[in-house]
C-alpha positions as CSV (number, residue, x, y, z in Angstrom):
1,M,-104.1,85.4,93.3
2,A,-107.6,86.4,94.0
3,P,-109.7,87.6,91.0
4,R,-110.1,91.4,90.8
5,R,-113.5,92.9,91.4
6,R,-115.3,94.5,88.5
7,L,-114.4,98.2,88.2
8,R,-117.2,100.6,89.2
9,T,-116.9,104.2,90.0
10,A,-119.4,103.8,92.8
11,D,-116.7,101.9,94.7
12,Y,-114.6,105.0,95.0
13,P,-114.9,108.3,96.9
14,Q,-116.1,111.4,95.2
15,A,-112.5,112.9,95.2
16,A,-111.2,109.9,93.3
17,R,-114.1,110.1,90.8
18,D,-113.5,113.9,90.3
19,R,-109.8,113.3,89.7
20,L,-110.6,110.7,87.1
21,G,-113.2,113.0,85.5
22,E,-110.7,115.9,85.2
23,A,-108.1,113.6,83.8
24,V,-110.4,112.2,81.1
25,T,-111.6,115.7,80.2
26,R,-108.0,117.0,79.8
27,A,-106.8,113.9,77.9
28,R,-109.9,114.1,75.6
29,E,-109.4,117.7,74.8
30,A,-105.6,117.3,74.3
31,A,-106.4,114.5,71.9
32,G,-108.4,116.9,69.7
33,H,-111.9,116.1,70.9
34,R,-113.1,119.5,72.0
35,S,-116.6,118.2,72.3
36,R,-117.9,115.1,74.2
37,P,-119.9,113.7,71.2
38,S,-116.9,113.3,69.0
39,F,-115.0,111.4,71.7
40,A,-118.0,109.3,72.7
41,R,-118.3,108.1,69.1
42,A,-114.5,107.4,68.9
43,A,-114.5,105.5,72.2
44,T,-117.8,103.8,71.4
45,V,-119.5,104.8,74.6
46,S,-122.7,106.7,75.1
47,L,-122.6,110.5,75.5
48,R,-124.4,110.0,78.9
49,S,-121.7,107.6,80.1
50,L,-118.9,109.9,79.1
51,A,-120.6,112.8,80.8
52,A,-121.0,110.7,83.9
53,V,-117.3,109.9,84.0
54,E,-116.2,113.5,83.4
55,Q,-118.7,114.8,86.1
56,G,-117.5,112.3,88.7
57,E,-120.8,110.4,88.9
58,P,-120.9,107.1,90.7
59,G,-122.8,104.9,88.2
60,V,-120.1,104.1,85.6
61,G,-119.1,100.5,85.0
62,Q,-116.0,98.7,83.9
63,S,-116.9,98.4,80.2
64,V,-117.2,102.2,79.8
65,L,-114.0,102.9,81.8
66,Y,-112.1,100.3,79.7
67,A,-113.3,101.8,76.5
68,I,-112.4,105.3,77.5
69,G,-108.9,104.1,78.6
70,R,-108.3,102.4,75.3
71,A,-109.4,105.4,73.3
72,L,-107.1,108.0,74.9
73,P,-103.5,108.5,73.8
74,N,-100.9,107.3,76.4
75,W,-103.7,105.4,78.3
76,T,-104.6,101.8,78.6
77,E,-107.8,100.1,79.8
78,D,-106.3,100.0,83.3
79,T,-105.5,103.7,83.4
80,P,-108.9,104.7,84.9
81,R,-108.5,102.2,87.7
82,I,-105.0,103.4,88.4
83,I,-106.2,107.0,88.5
84,L,-109.1,106.1,90.8
85,D,-106.7,104.3,93.1
86,G,-104.6,107.5,93.4
87,G,-101.9,106.5,90.9
88,P,-100.3,108.7,88.3
89,I,-102.2,110.4,85.5
90,P,-100.5,109.9,82.1
91,P,-99.2,113.0,80.5
92,T,-101.0,114.2,77.4
93,A,-99.0,114.0,74.1
94,A,-98.0,117.6,74.5
95,E,-97.0,117.1,78.1
96,A,-95.0,114.0,77.2
97,E,-93.1,116.0,74.6
98,D,-92.7,118.8,77.1
99,M,-90.9,116.4,79.4
100,S,-87.9,116.1,77.2
101,P,-85.2,117.8,79.3
102,R,-83.6,120.9,77.8
103,D,-80.8,121.5,80.4
104,E,-79.0,119.9,83.3
105,F,-81.6,121.0,85.8
106,E,-84.5,119.4,83.8
107,Q,-82.4,116.2,83.4
108,K,-82.1,116.0,87.2
109,V,-85.9,116.5,87.6
110,V,-86.8,113.8,85.0
111,K,-84.4,111.4,86.7
112,S,-85.8,112.1,90.1
113,R,-88.3,109.9,91.9
114,L,-90.9,112.7,91.9
115,P,-94.3,111.7,90.5
116,R,-94.6,112.7,86.8
117,E,-97.1,115.4,87.7
118,E,-94.6,117.1,90.0
119,Q,-91.9,116.7,87.5
120,L,-94.0,118.6,85.0
121,E,-94.7,121.3,87.6
122,W,-91.0,121.8,88.3
123,I,-90.1,121.9,84.6
124,R,-92.9,124.4,83.8
125,A,-91.8,126.6,86.7
126,H,-88.2,126.4,85.6
127,R,-89.0,127.3,82.0
128,A,-91.2,130.2,83.2
129,A,-88.4,131.5,85.3
130,L,-86.0,131.3,82.3
131,A,-88.5,133.0,80.1
132,E,-88.9,135.8,82.6
133,E,-85.2,136.2,83.0
134,R,-84.8,136.4,79.2
135,R,-87.6,139.0,79.1
136,M,-86.0,141.1,81.7
137,L,-82.5,140.9,80.1
138,H,-83.9,141.6,76.7
139,P,-87.1,143.7,77.1
140,N,-87.4,144.4,73.4
141,G,-87.4,140.7,72.6
142,E,-84.0,140.9,70.9
143,D,-81.2,138.4,71.8
144,H,-77.7,139.5,72.4
145,P,-75.8,139.5,69.1
146,N,-73.3,136.9,70.4
147,V,-75.9,134.5,71.9
148,R,-78.4,132.5,69.9
149,I,-81.2,130.7,71.8
150,S,-82.4,127.7,69.9
151,N,-85.8,126.0,70.2
152,N,-84.5,123.8,73.0
153,D,-83.2,126.7,75.0
154,S,-79.6,125.7,74.8
155,K,-77.2,128.7,74.4
156,T,-74.4,128.6,71.9
157,R,-71.7,131.3,71.3
């Protein structure tokens, strides 16, 4: 097997770098680092390097990308390369929790071969439709006296 080339954002098109930048920003914020300086310290990278990644700049090298990957929940040091190559973006902790199926439809979505991002979109849309239906049926926010809706949206009578 041939050795892999060193990872550099300059080797990828702008769209791939932008995708990585958006994913890093979302994951950083979801991990509780609302500001770049706190995450840069946690990841042991310079503030300038983190800003370069998040802004999709071409001059970021492997050591910075690996450090960022190791510092983010649900990521590994290979995650930035996977994202740059067009692979899946790991869900944030909240999104991972959000993926636990609540009904038969959501179980089918999770078991499907759809990319994780599309699964999340389908589940969110399904839950939004259920919430809207519930709002229309119970405009005052009151549930039917014989139907209790628990935290996981299952109905019991």
